[in-house]
N, C-alpha and C positions, 0 to 999 in steps of 0.2 A: 274420103267416101263419104264421110257424115254429110258435110257442108252438100256433095253433089246431091245425095237423095233428097236434102231439103230443100235446095233449088228445084227440084225435081216436083216436089210437094207445091213447091208455092205455083210456078207455071201451071202444073194440073189446077190447081185451086184456081187461079186467074181467067184459065182458059174455059172452066164451068163455068163461073159468073157472067162474065161478060164476052168473049172473043167467041166462044161457041154455045151461044145462047140458042139455037138449034135443037140443042141436045134435049131429050125428052126426060122429064122430070125423074123417073124411076132411076133412069141411066144417072144423075148428075149425083143423085142420094148414094148410090153404088159409090160413087167415084169416090166422093166425099168421106164413104166410111172407107175405103182404101187408103184413101190420102192420112187418114186420123191413123187407122192401123199402122201405115208405113213409119208415119212421126213416133209413135208409139214404141214401135220396133228399132228406131232409129235412136231414140233416147235410150231403151232397154241395151243397145249394142253399146251406144256410148258408154253407159253406166258399166256394164261388164269389161269395155276395152280399160277403163280405167282401174278398176279391181282388179284386172290381168296386170296393168303398171305397176299398181301399188304392191301385188307381191311379188312380180319379177324386182322391183327395188329393195322389197322385205328381205329378199333371197340373196340378192347382191349385196345388201349388207350383211346379213348371216353369212355368206360367204367372206367378207373381206374381216368379219370378224374371227372366222375362223381358221382365217390364213395369218393373223396376227396370233394366234394361240398355238398355233403350230410352230411359227416362227420364235413364240416367247419359249416354247416348250423342247425346241432345239437347241436355243440358247442356255437353258438352263441345264438339258443334258450335259453340254460339251462344258460348261464351268462345272457342273458336279465330277464329269469324269477327270477334267484337270486336275481339281481338287483331291480327286480319289486318286492319283496318279501321283502326285504330289506328296498325299499322305504315304502311300505305300514306299514311295522313296525315302521319305523320313523314319518309315519303319522299320524298311532294310537295314536304314543307316545305324540309326538306333541297335537292330538285332546286331549287325557286326560288330558293333563296338562294344557291345558285353561278351558278345562271344570272344574278340579278343583278350577284354578284360578277366574273364570267368579262365582263359586259357593262363591267363599270367598269373593269378591268382593259384591256379591247380598247382603249374609248373615252379611257384617260388615257394607253395605249400610242400612237394613232393620233394625240394632239395631242403626244404626245411624237416619234413622227418628223415631226410636222408643222415643228414648231420648231426640228426639226436640220436638215432639209430647208431650213428658211427659212437659219438661219444658216449653215448650209455655203456656200448659193448667195449669201449676203452677204461672208462671206471670200472666194469666188472672185472677186466682185468687187473688194471690195478689193485682190486679189492683181494683178487686171485694172487694177486703176485704177494700182499701183505701175510695172506692168510699160509701161505706157503710158501715161508722167506727161508733163504739157506739156514741150516742148523749144524754144516761142517763144511771144512774146506772144499768139498768135491762138489758143493752144491751150488746153483749161481746164486749170485748177489741181488740185494733185493734193488727191485727196480723203480719202484714210487719215488714219486720229488717227493723229498723230507720238507718238512714245514722251515721255512728259513728263517721265524720267530723263535725256533725251540731250541735247547741247548742241545751242542754236536753230543750224540750217544758214546757209550765207552768205546772205544773200539776192539775191547777183548770181550762183550757181551750183544747179543743179540738186542732186539725191541722187547723179548721176554725177557731179558734176564739172565739165559742159559749162558754159562761160559762157553767159547768156541775156541779152539783151536787155532793159535797164531799162524797167517799164512806166511811163506816166505816173499818177500818183497817183492821181486817179477810177477809173482805169480798174483798177488795182490793189488798192482799197479793193472796189471792185464782186465781183474776182472773189473776193477774200479773206471776204466777207460768204456771197458763193454758197457757197462750202466750207465755211465755218463752219456755215451756215442746215442745208445736207446732213448735215454732220458729228453734228451736235446730233441733228437727226431719225432719223439710225442710228443712235445712241447708244441711243436710247431703243428703237428696235425690236429691238437684238441683247439688250436687257435685257428683253426679252418685255413690257413694258409698251405694248400695240399699240394702245388706244385712246388713248393719249397721242400715238404714233406717227403713225396716221393723222389726226391733226390735223395735226403738224408737215409731216407730205409733205403734206400738200394746201395748208399756207400757202407751202410753198416750191414748189410749181407753180404759184400763184398770183402770186407775188413772181416766181420766174423761169422764165416758161412756154415760152421758144424758148432753152435751153442746152443744152450735151452732157450735161448730169446728169437735166434734164429725163427723157426716157423709164426712166432708172434710180428715180427718184423717184414717175413712175406704177406702175413696177411694184412696189417696195415700199410704195405706197398701198395697191394693190391685194392685196398679200399680210396687209399689217394688217388690212385689210376682214374678206378670205376666214377669217383665226384668229379671228376674233369671230364668225366665220357671219353678216357681214353683205354677204351674197352680191350684190343691186342694187348698191350700191357699187362691190364690188369684180371686179363685173362692167366698169363703165362704166371704172374705171380702169385696168383693164387691156387692155381694148379702143384705150385711146386709144395704148398701146405698139404693139398692131399695125397699128391702121391710119394714124398719125401719125408712126411713126417703122419705116418696113419695112428700113432696114438696120443697125437697132440689133442686138446680140447679146442684148438681154432680148426682143425677140419672138418666140423659140421658146420662152423661159420662160412668156412671158404667154399663150401658146397652150395650153401645157402644161397649166396652173393654171385658163383659162377651162373646159378639158374636164374638170378637176375640180367647176368648179362647174357643170355641165352636169349632171352624173350628181347632184351633191348635192339640184340641184330638179329631177330626175326629168325630164333632156331629154337621152335615151341616144343616141339616134338624132346629136343635134347634139356631143356629147362624143367621138363616134366620128369626127364628119366632121372635127372641130378634133385629135385624136389622127394621123388620118389626112396631114394634111395638113402635120403636123411631119415623118412618117415622109417626104413625099414632099419637101417642100423641105429639110429638115434630116436628109439621111440618117445624115450622120456625127456627127451631137452627141448627147452623153448624154440630151436629152430624147426624141431618138426610141427609145432603147431602154427609157428610163421608158416612152413611150407604147405601143409595141409589149406592153410585162409589162401597162400598166394593160388595153388591148384584151383581152389573152389573160383576166385575171383577170376581168374583165368580159362577158367571153361576147361582146363584139363584135367579136371578128376572124374 
């Protein structure tokens, strides 16, 4: 269009100056002015068009840069999202591993605590047996394992040196067999061989069903089964102590352990009942304090 206007202006100029000499002077001047005006407008239009083209190119360049930046941003977001997913997966794996380690540690600690508790009670039993050792032939013999390095005591004296009436050979042999059987089972128990201890204590209560050591044997029979998570036979053994030997010092121990068995077998109300019975019947005993702690810990108080 610019070239067309230019050519038109040239032809008009030629016509005015030579081809159309008949035109009047005023008209020629006006036409020349118009031609000059058209040329100026043409240049202005050309300049404006060039500016428009420059602006279009600038906008196109900006659009290209914008598209590039958008693409880079999307790429960065995708990479960041991928990195985040990988990080979360790693954290989840680490968390699962830590939870497993914590659970293993908790389980190990619980078993160790149970074992220590059993050993402490066993030692208390041995101490009690030493304190309440037999002073006459009608009482049960001492069960505590003697020190193999110490000299054998005089069979006519107790450890306190008090003379005792000699027992008949058959009666003495029976008590010695009873004490020996109990010591054998108890030693296995203290060594942590609970499966074998349960067998030996079961043999003891079968062979000696009505001796002063029988309730103690039933209790450790229940403990041996409990540590192995054999809750039904453990419950049966401990219930023998509770029902058949109401005056035994092991009754409160048996009630406390029965409460744990009830908790392990999802019988929380029975556990609460058992622990409350200890608090009422044996208020000054260590088992009473432990029962209160368990009730609070389990949310049953």
